C-alpha positions in Angstrom: 0.0 0.0 0.0 1.1 3.6 -0.6 -0.2 6.9 0.9 -0.9 10.0 -1.2 -1.0 13.4 0.3 -2.6 16.3 -1.5 -2.1 19.8 0.2 -4.5 22.6 -0.7 -4.5 26.3 0.0 -7.9 27.5 -1.0 -8.7 31.3 -1.6 -11.2 32.8 0.6 -13.8 33.4 -2.1 -13.9 29.7 -3.0 -13.5 28.3 0.5 -17.1 27.7 1.3 -17.5 25.2 -1.6 -14.3 23.1 -1.0 -15.7 20.6 1.5 -19.0 20.1 -0.3 -17.0 19.4 -3.4 -15.0 16.7 -1.8 -18.2 15.3 -0.3 -19.3 14.7 -3.8 -15.9 13.5 -5.0 -15.5 11.0 -2.2 -18.2 8.8 -3.8 -15.4 7.8 -6.3 -13.1 6.8 -3.4 -15.8 4.7 -1.8 -16.4 2.8 -5.1 -12.8 2.4 -6.1 -11.2 -1.0 -5.4 -7.8 0.7 -5.5 -8.7 3.0 -2.6 -8.2 1.6 1.0 -9.2 4.7 2.9 -9.2 8.5 2.7 -9.4 11.5 5.0 -9.7 15.2 4.5 -8.3 17.5 7.3 -8.5 21.3 7.7 -5.7 23.3 9.3 -6.6 24.8 12.7 -3.9 27.5 12.4 -4.6 28.4 8.8 -8.2 27.4 7.9 -7.4 28.0 4.1 -5.2 25.0 4.1 -6.4 21.4 3.8 -4.6 18.1 3.6 -6.2 15.1 1.8 -4.7 11.6 2.8 -5.6 8.7 0.5 -4.2 5.2 0.9 -4.0 3.3 -2.4 -3.3 -0.4 -2.9 -0.2 0.7 -4.9 1.1 3.6 -6.9 0.2 1.7 -10.2 -3.3 1.0 -9.0 -3.8 4.7 -8.4 -2.2 6.0 -11.5 -3.4 3.4 -13.9 -6.3 1.7 -12.2 -8.1 4.6 -10.6 -7.1 7.5 -13.0 -7.5 5.2 -16.0 -10.9 3.9 -14.8 -14.5 5.0 -15.1 -14.7 6.7 -11.7 -12.0 9.3 -12.3 -14.1 11.5 -14.5 -16.7 12.1 -11.8 -14.0 12.7 -9.1 -12.2 15.2 -11.3 -15.4 17.0 -12.2 -16.2 17.5 -8.5 -12.8 18.9 -7.6 -11.7 20.5 -10.8 -12.4 24.1 -9.5 -9.7 23.5 -6.8 -6.9 21.8 -8.9 -5.1 25.1 -9.2 -5.1 25.4 -5.4 -2.9 22.2 -4.9 0.5 23.0 -3.4 1.7 19.4 -3.3 0.5 16.0 -4.6 2.8 13.1 -3.8 3.0 9.4 -2.9 4.7 8.4 0.4 5.9 5.1 1.7 5.9 4.0 5.3 9.1 4.0 7.2 10.1 2.1 10.4 9.6 5.2 12.4 6.2 4.7 14.0 4.8 4.1 17.5 2.3 5.1 20.1 2.5 8.0 22.4 2.1 8.1 26.2 -1.6 8.7 26.0 -2.3 5.7 23.9 -3.9 2.6 25.4 -1.5 -0.3 26.1 -1.0 -2.8 23.3 -2.6 -6.2 23.5 1.0 -7.5 24.0 1.5 -5.3 27.0 -2.0 -6.1 28.3 -1.4 -9.8 28.1 1.8 -9.6 30.1 4.5 -9.6 27.5 6.5 -12.3 25.9 6.5 -14.7 29.0 2.7 -14.8 28.7 2.8 -16.0 25.1 5.4 -18.5 25.9 3.3 -20.0 28.7 0.2 -19.9 26.4 2.0 -21.8 23.6 3.5 -24.3 25.9 0.0 -25.1 27.3 -1.6 -25.1 23.9 0.9 -27.5 22.2 0.6 -29.9 25.2 -3.1 -30.1 24.4 -2.4 -30.4 20.7 -0.1 -33.4 20.9 -2.7 -35.2 23.0 -5.6 -34.4 20.6 -6.4 -37.1 18.0 -7.7 -34.6 15.5 -4.7 -32.2 15.6 -1.8 -34.4 16.6 -1.3 -35.8 13.0 -0.8 -32.2 11.6 2.1 -31.7 14.1 3.7 -35.1 14.0 7.0 -33.6 12.8 6.9 -30.6 15.1 10.3 -29.7 16.4 11.0 -28.9 20.0 11.3 -25.2 19.3 7.9 -25.0 17.5 6.0 -23.6 20.5 8.5 -21.0 21.1 8.4 -19.8 17.6 4.7 -19.5 17.6 4.9 -17.6 20.9 7.3 -15.1 19.1 4.9 -14.8 16.3 1.9 -14.1 18.5 4.0 -11.6 20.6 4.8 -9.7 17.4 1.2 -9.9 16.1 -0.2 -8.4 19.3 2.2 -5.4 19.4 5.5 -6.8 20.9 9.0 -6.9 19.5 9.3 -7.8 15.8 11.5 -10.8 16.6 9.6 -13.2 14.3 10.3 -10.9 11.3 13.9 -10.5 12.3 14.7 -14.1 13.3 12.4 -16.3 11.3 11.6 -14.4 8.1 8.1 -13.0 9.0 5.0 -13.7 7.2 6.4 -15.6 4.1 8.1 -18.1 6.5 4.9 -18.7 8.4 2.9 -19.0 5.2 5.3 -21.7 3.9 4.6 -23.8 7.0 1.0 -24.1 6.0 1.2 -24.6 2.3 -0.1 -28.0 1.2 -1.2 -29.0 4.6 -4.9 -29.4 3.5 -6.3 -28.2 6.9 -9.9 -29.2 7.4 -12.6 -27.1 9.0 -13.0 -29.5 12.0 -9.2 -29.1 12.6 -9.3 -25.4 12.4 -12.2 -25.3 14.8 -10.4 -27.7 17.2 -7.3 -25.5 17.0 -9.4 -22.4 18.0 -11.0 -24.3 20.9 -7.8 -25.6 22.3 -6.2 -22.1 22.1 -9.0 -20.7 24.0 -8.7 -23.5 26.6 -4.9 -22.8 26.9 -5.7 -19.1 27.4 -7.9 -19.9 30.3 -5.3 -22.3 31.7 -2.5 -19.9 31.8 -4.6 -16.9 32.9 -4.5 -14.6 30.0 -6.6 -11.5 30.8 -10.3 -12.4 30.6 -11.8 -8.9 30.3 -14.2 -8.8 27.3 -12.2 -6.3 25.4 -9.0 -8.3 25.4 -10.6 -11.6 24.8 -12.7 -10.1 21.9 -9.5 -8.9 20.2 -7.6 -12.1 21.0 -10.4 -14.3 19.7 -10.8 -12.1 16.5 -7.2 -12.7 15.6 -7.4 -16.5 16.3 -10.5 -16.7 14.0 -8.9 -14.5 11.3 -5.5 -16.3 11.4 -6.9 -19.8 11.4 -9.3 -19.2 8.6 -6.5 -17.6 6.5 -4.3 -20.6 7.3 -7.0 -23.0 6.3 -7.5 -21.2 2.9 -3.8 -21.0 2.3 -3.2 -24.7 3.1 -5.5 -26.0 0.4 -4.1 -27.6 -2.8 -4.2 -25.1 -5.6 -4.5 -22.1 -3.3 -3.0 -18.8 -4.5 -2.2 -16.9 -1.3 -0.6 -13.5 -0.9 3.0 -14.4 -0.9 4.6 -11.1 0.4 3.1 -9.3 3.5 4.1 -8.1 6.8 3.4 -9.9 10.0 -0.1 -8.6 10.9 -0.3 -6.1 13.7 -3.4 -6.6 15.7 -5.0 -3.9 17.8 -8.2 -3.5 19.9 -10.6 -4.5 17.2 -8.4 -3.8 14.2 -7.9 -6.3 11.4 -5.3 -5.6 8.7 -6.2 -6.0 5.0 -4.4 -8.7 3.3 -5.3 -8.4 -0.5 -4.0 -10.4 -3.4 
């Protein structure tokens, strides 16, 4: 994904019509498969200035897909009176410089108790797995470090250190572990149930907010693993390790 920023300075005589124009133009964003999200902000210090942020699936999807598609004409017609007021229009890529400030809520990783909590969770979970007749065949060749590696994955997913990415190769490595496994829905469902049992056993926080976020990742992750494990599947091959928040699911698009 890529982020486009468009910065405007709108003359006073046309200022009143700017936001209504973008209300009309935004219909094209909502209909465009290339657009992930968008947001228009007005400067508090200088109300004549606006910044439009648009997240596109890629630069090519924006420049060729959206601009070359049927929605662009309506978008341009709505904002055309303000094209001359653009001061900057550029694409920006993410950097590694990002984080939460002191007023942000704790990450799920912090709320769970850090890495040690995920290690205990995975130790308990895989003890249940190897004793389960439905799941144990899937893990017949599991090495002794497997539980620790999954704990490292979960810690990163829920907001902890990016050790799985640095030490194991991130999402592509995890994906390769599932390819061709032909996981069944009963196996997926049992995996979920045993993970929830393990969470109770080791005392992960049981407040509804945490458990809802935890359960949503487990459902999302296992359903993705099931799909990717089927013969003939065409999964997304390159993606970051998902970062799960309080009710936030990342888009994985092929």
